[in-house]
GULUMDREN-632396 format. One record per residue (C-alpha): residue in one letter; x, y, z. Coordinates in Angstrom, 3 decimals, padded with zeros to 6 digits. Layout:
REM GULUMDREN-632396
   res         px         py         pz
     a          X          Y          Z
...
REM end
This chain:
REM GULUMDREN-632396
   res         px         py         pz
     m    090.664    083.418    089.188
     n    091.138    086.450    091.439
     g    087.211    087.417    091.185
     a    084.236    086.392    093.368
     w    081.517    086.021    090.754
     f    082.542    082.358    089.822
     w    081.925    079.656    091.737
     w    086.134    078.835    091.303
     g    087.166    082.402    091.596
     k    088.552    084.232    094.593
     k    089.961    080.938    096.330
     s    093.161    080.138    098.280
     g    096.009    081.630    096.398
     t    097.922    078.956    097.021
     r    095.488    075.929    095.534
     y    095.728    078.226    092.335
     v    099.379    078.598    091.733
     e    099.778    074.965    093.377
     l    097.718    074.362    089.837
     w    099.235    076.809    087.740
     k    102.856    075.011    088.669
     q    101.374    071.937    087.802
     l    100.134    072.595    084.404
     y    103.561    074.577    083.808
     e    104.923    071.154    084.514
     r    103.384    068.729    082.621
     f    103.589    070.799    079.958
     t    107.000    071.581    079.772
     q    108.539    068.556    081.050
     h    106.335    065.757    080.062
     h    105.196    067.072    076.880
     h    108.120    068.728    076.024
     l    106.107    072.065    074.737
     d    108.965    074.582    075.194
     n    107.994    076.895    072.730
     l    104.677    078.015    074.877
     l    104.722    081.661    076.381
     w    102.807    081.605    079.646
     v    100.618    084.601    080.592
     w    098.887    084.874    083.346
     n    096.000    086.992    082.999
     t    093.729    088.265    085.777
     n    091.225    090.317    086.453
     a    091.847    094.342    087.423
     p    091.317    094.448    091.168
     n    088.808    097.308    091.016
     h    086.788    096.241    094.030
     k    086.233    094.530    096.875
     s    084.685    090.997    095.380
     v    088.544    090.929    093.540
     a    092.020    089.376    094.936
     p    095.140    091.933    094.667
     y    097.005    091.011    091.901
     p    099.895    089.254    093.935
     k    097.662    086.997    096.121
     m    097.345    084.917    092.972
     f    100.508    085.446    090.910
     p    102.601    081.922    090.661
     g    105.762    083.188    090.431
     h    107.960    084.713    087.596
     a    109.550    081.240    087.429
     t    106.433    079.951    085.435
     v    105.080    083.517    083.822
     d    106.611    085.183    080.947
     i    104.045    087.675    080.503
     l    101.466    089.426    082.925
     a    097.816    090.584    081.571
     t    094.948    092.025    083.327
     d    091.279    092.439    082.341
     v    089.698    095.942    082.520
     y    086.288    097.008    081.738
     h    084.142    099.955    082.027
     d    086.372    102.553    080.614
     n    088.389    101.906    084.036
     y    091.724    102.649    083.253
     l    093.415    103.564    086.499
     p    097.458    104.263    086.694
     r    097.343    101.993    089.440
     f    096.225    098.950    087.082
     h    099.189    099.366    085.266
     d    101.732    100.472    087.605
     d    100.387    097.363    090.410
     l    100.690    094.721    087.200
     l    104.320    096.291    085.999
     k    105.866    096.322    089.311
     l    104.989    092.818    089.808
     a    106.013    091.795    086.486
     a    109.773    092.527    087.081
     g    110.708    093.312    083.685
     r    108.641    091.050    081.785
     p    105.794    092.491    079.329
     i    102.729    093.588    080.956
     a    099.264    093.299    078.506
     l    095.442    094.299    078.741
     g    094.067    090.638    078.373
     e    090.247    091.756    078.085
     v    088.181    095.276    077.476
     g    085.467    096.471    077.449
     q    086.068    099.845    075.921
     m    089.573    100.088    074.062
     p    092.540    102.116    075.907
     t    092.815    105.896    074.057
     p    095.752    106.484    072.592
     e    096.006    108.846    075.516
     i    095.738    106.099    078.359
     v    098.281    104.646    076.039
     a    100.501    107.290    076.711
     k    100.141    107.430    080.241
     q    100.332    103.934    080.594
     p    102.976    103.294    078.311
     h    103.589    099.870    079.325
     w    100.827    097.803    077.747
     r    101.878    095.499    075.260
     w    098.678    095.043    073.591
     f    095.045    094.762    074.692
     m    092.379    092.329    073.437
     t    088.262    092.879    073.401
     w    085.589    090.265    072.822
     t    083.621    091.280    068.908
     d    080.262    091.364    071.154
     q    082.744    094.252    073.088
     l    083.936    095.846    070.194
     e    080.433    096.394    069.058
     t    078.800    097.391    072.191
     h    081.480    099.647    073.980
     n    083.023    101.380    071.244
     s    081.870    103.795    068.362
     v    083.107    103.477    065.510
     e    085.678    106.570    065.616
     r    087.122    105.166    069.155
     v    088.216    101.847    067.179
     r    089.712    103.828    064.490
     t    091.011    106.547    066.368
     i    093.469    103.680    068.689
     y    094.170    101.445    065.647
     h    095.781    104.860    063.618
     a    097.345    106.252    067.114
     d    100.911    106.000    066.493
     c    101.022    103.862    069.622
     a    099.146    101.027    067.506
     v    101.260    098.593    065.493
     n    100.039    095.697    063.003
     r    101.366    093.013    060.939
     d    101.990    095.525    057.735
     d    103.664    098.132    059.513
     p    107.021    098.632    057.624
     v    109.184    099.689    060.558
     l    107.695    096.656    062.227
     g    107.944    094.662    059.388
     w    111.721    095.767    058.436
     k    112.313    094.811    062.675
     i    111.591    091.194    062.312
     y    113.185    090.758    058.904
     r    116.610    092.076    060.861
     e    115.852    089.835    063.711
     h    115.290    087.037    061.934
     s    117.764    087.549    059.438
     a    120.423    088.266    062.730
     r    119.346    084.760    063.423
     g    119.525    083.053    060.228
     l    116.338    082.582    059.652
     n    114.260    083.109    056.034
     p    111.998    085.733    057.064
REM end
């Protein structure tokens, strides 16, 4: 919504925010969909055709997680830091990436909670070695991780749920 390359992008932040809030209200108050995570995903403001994060942000009352898209291995610290500041304690993520972050990038920008790459980007923008390196790094967690599995078990048990 903050990039000028789509006909609907980089329009008045007010109109976008109004639409976001209208959808939020419709889903949560009218349809009672109270189990949704609201992920606000924007493009990294990497040139003048992209509006800065705050211009299009609908506000903390309707956003659970803030995410940004980073392409061309362009993991500038300001993308991480500016989004983290705007998040004010909420999780931040890499909504879409071309080249996956390296363990070194994650070490310097430690608040990213996940990244997602498109299948064609995975194959065309990442070497097999780069994929293996990030997926086997200490910063990566997967569902078979014994520590994560134990943490989920403890959290569910503490709430009286059957894990």
